[in-house]
N, C-alpha and C positions, 0 to 999 in steps of 0.2 A: 504493500500500500504506500502510495506517495503521501507523506505526512503533510497535512495542511496547517498553516499557521494563521491565527487571527491577526487583525491589525491592532496596533497599539502604539503608545508613545512612552517616553521615559525609560525606566529600567526594564519594564515588561516588554516594551517595544524592542529594546536592545536584545533581550533574551530571545524573542522570536527571530530577530534578524540573524543573530549568531548561530542559533540552532539550524536555521534554514541554510546558512552558508556551509555548515558542516555536513548537512544532509545532501547538499549539492555535490559533495565529493563522489557520491554514487555507490561507494563500496562499504559504507558503514550502516549498521542497523540503528534504529532510534535509540535503543538502550546504550550502545557504545557511543552514539553521538552525545548523549547526556554526560558520559564520562569525559570525553574530549572537551565538551563545553565547560565542565567543572574545572578542568585543568586551566583553560583559558581565563576563567573568572578568578581563580586563585593567583594566576600570574599577574592579572591586572591589579589585584588588591595587594600583591606582595610588597610593593614599595612602602605602603603605609604600615603594613605589618612589620617590615624590617626596621623602620625608624622607631616604631613603638618598642620593639624588643631591644634595639640599640640603646635608647635612652634609659630603658629600665635596667639594662646591664650596667651602664655607666653609674646609675644611681646605686646599684648594689656594690660597685667598687668603692664609691665614696663612703657608703655605710660600713664597709669592711675597714676602711681607714679610721673610722670613728668607733670601732668596736670596744676599745678600752674605755672611752668615755661612757658608752652605752652600758657597759658592765657596772661602772660606778653608779650610774643613775638607777640601775636595777636594785642595787644595795640600798641606796638612799630612799627609794620609793617602794620598797618591797611590800609594804602594807597599803599602798595607795596606787592602784593601777591607773586611775585617771590622772593623778599627778605625774606618774611616769610618762604617760602618753604625751601630756603637755610639755614636759621638760625635754623629751626626746625630739618633739617637733620643733621646739625652739632651737635646740642644738643643730638640727638639720637645716633650719632656715638660716642660721648664722653661717654655715659652711656651704650654702647653695645646693644642698642635697634635695633632689626632687624638683620642686618648684612648679609654677603654673604651666610652663611650656610642656614638660613631660606629661603632666596630668591631662592637658588638653589633647595631646596626641593620643594618649590612652583612651580618653573619652570618645574622641572622634573615631578611633579604630573600632571600639565596641559598637557605637551607633551605626557606622557604615556596615559592619558585619551583620548586625541584626536586621537592618533595612534590606540588605541584599538577600538575606535568608528568606524573609517573608515575601519579598517581591518575586524571587525565583519560585517559591512555592505557589504563589498566585498565578504566575505565568505558566508553569507546568500544568497546573490544574485547568487553566483556560484552554491550553493546547489539547488536553485530554477531552474536555467537554466538546470542543470544536470538532475533533475527529470522531468522537462517538456519534455526533449528529451527522457528520458526513457519511459515516458507515451506514447509519440507519437509512439515510436518503437513498443510497445505492441499493440496499436490500429492498427498500420500499419500491424502487423503480422496477426491480426484477419481479417482485410479487405482483404489482399492478399490471405490468405488461403481460404476465402469464394469465391472470384471471380476467383480463379485459373482456374477452368474448365468451367467458364461462360463468357458470353459477358458482361463485366462490364458497357459498355455504354448503354446497352439495357436490364437492369434487369426488371423483371415483378414487379407489385405492391407487390405481396406476397414475392418475393425475397428481395425487398427493406425493407419491414417490418421485415423480418427475419434478414437481415443484420443489420438493425437499432437496433433490440433487442440485438444482439450479441455485437455490438459496445458499446451500452449504458451499458450493463452488465460489460464489461471490463473497461469502464470509471469509473463506480461506484467502481470497485475494485481498481483502480489505483489513484483515485482522493485523494487529501489531503485537507480537509475542516476544518474550525474552527468556531463553533457557526453559526452565520449568514453568514459567509464568505464561498462562494462556492468553491473557489480555493485560497489556501493560497499563491500560487506562484504569484498571481496577487494582485494589490492594493485593499484595501477596499474602493471601489468607484463605484457609479452608472454609471460612465463614462467608467469603465473597465468591459469587459465581462469575464465570467468564462474561455472562451477559447481564445487563442491568434490568431490574424490574422497571415497569413504566413509571412508578413513583420516583425511583432513584434517578431515572433518566430526566424526568421533569425538574427534579430538585437541582440538577446540575446544568440546566439549560437556561438561556436567556428567555425572557417572556415571549419573544417572537417565535422561538423554536419549541415551546412547550406543547404537549398534546393535551388539549383541554376537554374535548368532547368525548363522549362514550365511544363513538365510532372510531375516532383516532386512537384511543387507548386499546380498543378491541383489535384494531389492525396491527398495532405494535405487538401485542401479545401473540397474535396469530403468526406473524412473521417469525418471531424469535422461538416460537414453539417448534418450528421446523429445523432450527439450528441445533446440531447434535451436541455441541460442547458447552452450551450456555448454562446447563444445570450442573456441570461438574465444578468442583472447587477450583478456584483460580490460582491457589498457591498453598504454601505450607508454613508460613511465618518465617521463612528463612531470611528474608530481607530485614524483618524486624529484629531477629537475633543478630544478624551481621551489623545492623546499624547501632545496636547497643554495644556490641563488642568493639567496634571501631571507634566510637566516640569515647568509650572508657579507655581504650588504648591511647588515643590522642591526648586525653586529659592526664593520663598517667605519665606519659612521656614528658609532657609539659611540666608536671610536678617534679619529676626526676631532674630535669634540666634546671629548674628553679632552685632545688635543693643543692644541686652541684655548684651553682653560682652564688648561693646565699651567703651572707656574711657569717663568719664563724662565731659561735656563741661565746667561746672562751676568749678571754682577753687578758692582757698583762695586768696583774693587780698592782695598784699604786700603794706605796708604803704607808701613806697617811690617809685616814678617812677625810673626806672633804667637808661635807656639810650634812646636817641632819635636821629634820623638822623639829620645831619647838611646839609646845602645847598651844601657843598663841596662834601659830600658823594652822594647826589642826582645826581650830575653831573657825578659821576663815573658809574651810572647805564646805562645799555644798553637799550634804550627805545624800541628797536625792539623785545626784548625778551618778550614772553608771558607766563603766568602761565600755569602749567601743567593742564591736563584735570581733573576735579573733579571726584574722584572714585565713589562718591555717585551718581552723575548724570549718569556716565557710567553704574553703577549697575542698575539704574532705566530703562535706555534705553535697556539694555540687557534683563531685565525682560519682556519687551514687544516684543523684537525682536526674542528671542529664541522660544517662542510658534509659531510664524509665520514660522520660519525655520523648526520646527518640523512638522508643518502641510504640508509644501512642501515636506519634506522627506516622510511623511506617504502617501501622494497622488501619489508620483512619484516612490517610492520603493515598494517592495513586502509587503504583509500583515505580513509575517514572521518578517521582519525587524521592522515594526511598533510595533509589539508585544514586540520586544526587547527594543525599545525606551521607551515604557510605563512601562515595568517591571523595566528597569534601573532607571527611574525617581522615581518610588515609593520606590524602595529599597534604593536609594540614600537619600531620605527623611528620612526614618527610621534610616539609618546609621548616618545621620547628627545629628539628635536629640539624639541618643544613645551616640555618641562620645562626644557631648557637655557636657552631664551630667557626663560621665566617666572622661573626662579631668578635669572638675571642681573638681571632687572628688579627683583626683590625685594631682592637684595643691594646694588644701587646706592642704594636708599633707606635701607639700614641703616648704622649707624655702623661705620666701618672698625675692624679689630682693633687694639688698642693693643699695639704691639711695642716693647719697649725694647732697643736695640741695644747691649747690654753683653756683651762676649765674654769669658767667664771660664773659663779652662782647668779650674779645680777643679770647676766645675759641668758642663762639657762632658764631662770624662773622670774617672772615679773614681781613676785612677792619675796624676793631675796632678802629684803630688810627684816623679814620675820625669821630668818635662819640664824643659827648660831654663827657668829663671825660676821653677820651682816649688821646693818644699821638698825638700832633698836627704836 
């Protein structure tokens, strides 16, 4: 079947155009076209991803250089997580660690990734709905041509067999399968059949293409009753499992790379304690404030939540979109490892950050006058 693409603009229009260009190669199936499409999308977004990782890695190097001071702050604020967070942030600001530029790049990267994800999902769904309608129109044409001069309600057994052969031949010509998946426009699930019910068809079509009258619905059901594979399961949840495994693998690799580059916890212990809280400062603290969520715990939570989300997407969306998710996760894993080594090689050639190890309580905490050794 020649894949038909709807018209559109913006990101969805670009998705239609790029997929149509890949399909014009002539030798790729639609399933493999989605994989090539995913590679192109990842390459287009890779510069933003690279700069996000590069600035994050530079921040980690600066944090490593400040590890001794951070260790001292942990001792000083061992009973005050919120105070430790504030003091650490003040220390980072003093030495230009992080900053608005890196945060903006990270935020833009997340936003762009999410926008592209949902736009591609919408575009692939639109392509699926468009082609399901095109397939039905061709089957409808075969059916109407055959029964045009016959009594459609009282066909003989020979006529039914002949009509069934014609409809199944057209279905085979127009179907889009991928491996074990009989219909790529449907989820890879034993609970989904290769053919849509009339209600599911209407739900996925624009208002102009919906079958609203009883006669139209009856004709749809009659046509698909002749198609031999439409009642068989469309898949076996394999894409759902693969999507969960690949996103977990991608996040796990990212976690390993982050731990590999993370600042060391241990630091050189200074000979003299620097400053400690006084009772007066303790009274100044707002006891209702809670420390921020631990990023490490959030990361662990997401590592188990995202596979569940991907399974839901894979079982509720088309097999075409599930293929995109799997390809995206695998390519992201390769890019993550590659960028990590490239960035390390670049940073080794760059000048190391100039960190002056002057530990000043007045700079670290705006309430330094309440500390021992500070102004009373």
